[in-house]
C-alpha positions in Angstrom: 0.0 -0.1 -0.3 1.8 3.1 -1.0 2.2 5.9 1.6 0.4 8.4 -0.9 -2.7 6.2 -0.5 -3.0 7.0 3.3 -4.7 9.9 4.6 -2.4 11.0 8.1 -3.6 13.2 10.4 -2.5 17.0 10.6 -2.8 17.4 14.4 -0.4 17.8 17.3 -0.4 14.3 18.5 2.6 13.0 20.8 5.3 10.9 19.3 3.9 7.8 20.8 0.7 7.9 18.9 0.9 6.6 15.3 -2.7 6.6 13.1 -3.9 7.1 9.5 -6.8 6.7 7.3 -6.9 4.6 4.4 -8.5 5.6 1.0 -10.1 3.1 -1.8 -6.6 2.9 -3.5 -4.0 0.1 -3.2 -5.9 -3.3 -2.9 -6.7 -6.0 -5.1 -10.7 -6.0 -5.0 -12.6 -5.6 -8.4 -15.5 -3.0 -8.8 -17.8 -1.9 -7.0 -15.1 -2.7 -4.2 -12.1 -1.3 -5.9 -9.7 -1.6 -5.1 -8.5 -1.7 -1.0 -11.9 -2.7 0.6 -11.5 -3.8 4.1 -15.0 -4.8 4.8 -15.8 -8.5 5.3 -19.5 -7.7 5.3 -20.1 -5.8 2.1 -20.3 -8.5 -0.5 -16.9 -8.5 -1.7 -14.7 -11.7 -2.4 -13.4 -13.0 0.9 -10.1 -13.8 -0.7 -9.8 -10.4 -1.8 -10.9 -8.6 1.4 -8.2 -11.1 3.5 -5.3 -10.1 1.0 -6.4 -6.2 1.4 -6.2 -6.8 5.2 -2.8 -8.4 4.7 -1.9 -5.1 3.0 -2.9 -2.8 5.9 -1.5 -5.1 8.4 2.3 -4.7 6.9 1.8 -1.1 8.0 0.5 -1.8 11.7 2.3 -3.4 14.7 -0.7 -5.9 15.3 -3.9 -7.1 13.6 -6.4 -4.4 14.3 -9.7 -5.2 16.2 -12.1 -5.4 13.8 -15.7 -4.3 15.3 -19.3 -5.4 14.2 -20.1 -1.7 13.7 -24.1 -1.3 14.7 -24.6 2.7 15.0 -24.4 2.2 18.8 -22.2 3.5 21.6 -20.3 0.4 22.8 -16.4 1.1 23.2 -14.4 -2.1 22.9 -10.6 -2.6 23.8 -8.1 -4.5 22.0 -6.5 -7.5 23.5 -9.7 -7.7 25.8 -12.3 -8.0 23.3 -12.6 -10.7 20.6 -12.6 -9.7 16.9 -16.1 -9.4 15.7 -17.6 -8.0 18.6 -20.3 -5.4 18.7 -19.1 -1.9 19.2 -18.7 1.4 17.5 -15.8 2.4 19.0 -12.4 1.1 20.3 -9.9 2.4 23.0 -6.4 1.2 24.4 -3.7 1.9 26.7 -1.7 -0.7 25.6 1.2 0.1 23.3 0.9 -2.1 20.2 -2.8 -2.8 20.0 -4.3 -1.1 17.0 -8.0 0.7 17.3 -9.9 0.5 14.0 -13.2 1.8 12.5 -14.4 1.1 9.1 -16.6 3.8 7.5 -18.1 4.8 3.8 -19.8 8.1 4.9 -20.0 8.1 8.5 -17.6 10.1 10.2 -14.4 8.3 11.6 -13.1 10.0 14.8 -9.5 9.4 16.4 -8.9 10.5 19.7 -5.9 10.7 22.2 -4.6 12.5 25.1 -1.7 14.8 24.9 0.7 12.8 27.0 0.4 9.8 24.7 -0.9 7.4 27.2 -4.2 6.4 25.6 -5.9 6.4 22.0 -9.3 5.7 20.3 -11.3 5.3 17.3 -15.1 6.1 17.1 -17.6 5.2 14.1 -19.8 8.1 14.2 -22.7 8.1 11.7 -25.7 10.4 12.4 -27.5 7.5 14.9 -24.0 6.9 16.6 -23.7 10.4 16.9 -27.0 11.2 18.3 -26.8 8.3 21.0 -23.6 9.4 22.4 -20.7 7.6 20.9 -18.3 10.2 20.8 -19.2 10.9 24.5 -18.9 7.2 25.6 -15.7 6.9 24.1 -14.5 10.1 26.1 -15.7 8.6 29.2 -13.6 5.3 28.4 -10.5 7.1 27.5 -10.7 8.3 31.8 -8.6 11.7 30.8 -9.4 15.2 31.5 -11.2 16.8 28.4 -8.9 19.5 28.2 -6.0 16.8 27.4 -7.9 15.4 24.7 -7.0 15.7 20.6 -9.3 14.8 18.3 -9.0 14.2 14.5 -12.2 14.2 12.3 -11.5 12.0 9.3 -13.2 11.6 5.6 -17.1 11.7 5.7 -19.9 12.4 3.7 -19.8 16.6 3.5 -22.5 19.3 4.1 -23.3 19.5 0.4 -24.0 15.8 0.1 -25.6 14.9 3.3 -29.4 15.1 2.9 -31.5 14.1 5.8 -35.0 14.3 6.8 -36.7 16.6 9.7 -36.4 13.7 12.0 -33.2 13.7 12.0 -32.8 17.3 12.8 -35.1 17.1 15.4 -33.3 14.5 17.1 -30.2 16.4 17.4 -32.0 19.9 18.2 -33.9 18.3 21.1 -30.5 17.2 22.7 -28.3 20.5 21.8 -30.5 23.8 20.4 -27.4 25.0 18.9 -27.4 21.9 16.5 -30.1 23.7 14.3 -27.2 25.8 12.9 -25.7 22.2 11.2 -29.0 22.1 9.0 -29.7 24.1 6.0 -33.2 23.7 4.4 -33.5 21.9 1.2 -36.9 21.7 -0.2 -38.9 19.7 2.7 -35.5 18.2 3.8 -32.2 19.5 5.0 -28.5 19.3 4.3 -26.7 18.4 7.5 -22.9 18.8 8.4 -21.7 15.9 10.0 -18.7 17.5 11.1 -20.1 20.8 12.5 -22.6 18.1 14.7 -19.4 16.2 16.2 -17.3 19.3 16.9 -20.5 20.7 18.7 -20.8 17.5 20.9 -17.2 17.4 21.4 -17.5 20.8 22.6 -20.3 20.5 24.9 -18.1 17.6 26.6 -15.1 20.2 27.0 -13.1 19.0 24.3 -12.1 21.8 21.8 -8.9 20.6 20.3 -10.4 19.0 17.4 -8.5 18.9 13.9 -9.6 17.9 10.3 -13.0 17.6 8.9 -13.5 19.0 5.3 -12.8 15.6 3.2 -16.0 14.8 1.9 -16.3 11.0 0.4 -19.5 11.3 -1.7 -17.7 14.0 -3.8 -14.4 12.7 -4.2 -15.1 9.3 -6.1 -11.3 9.0 -6.8 -10.2 8.5 -3.3 -13.2 7.4 -1.1 -15.8 4.7 -0.9 -19.1 6.3 -0.6 -22.2 4.1 0.5 -24.7 6.8 -0.1 -23.0 7.5 -4.0 -22.7 3.8 -4.9 -24.8 1.7 -2.7 -22.6 -1.5 -3.1 -19.1 -0.5 -2.3 -16.3 -1.1 0.0 -14.9 0.5 3.4 -12.0 2.4 4.3 -10.3 1.9 8.0 -9.3 4.8 10.3 -6.4 3.2 12.6 -5.2 4.2 15.6 -2.3 2.9 18.1 0.4 3.5 20.7 3.9 3.0 19.5 5.9 0.2 21.7 
């Protein structure tokens, strides 16, 4: 997997923290999963998925904890929980253990503390975001909010994320300020998932938030997008502590 196919966060993480997000390039899967599809649940050839995961594994100190993501708030822990366990976030304080989430429009969120003692990855689709997956992840990290650094990876952008009024209502009922993240579009709304994540993080006391602005829907050359293609692959966002 060529280094240029990876998205590396621009954030002031300590030297002990390693992380990146994959793109759709650098693998062996055939269309519509071309080419570095890392999802084993999307209908791709299992042999191709295994080969793609082997490509990824060459860049990591250990096999990631692959989660069964259900748009919930459960936080798993590599080395303690088994692969395939249900969860939408992973957290570790153990060097060499890899946290990973897969996405194809949903927002991948990487987190660490300034001291480089704990890292986490969260899968924040709108349902998980509204349910509190970021808050649950922060709670499991167990550090002061002001010590947390966050990077927002590639997700569906505000010009492409059309939702119904019921989605807006869920967020506004929780935080009135969330209304600013929804722009009327006929009888529906265009939602800014990046803004929603930043608001929830700020409400939890986290203000050191980086990234955002990479749209999976409009950048077909680099990213898979479920909303654009329906049947498609998955990227991975991974984070770990160096040994």
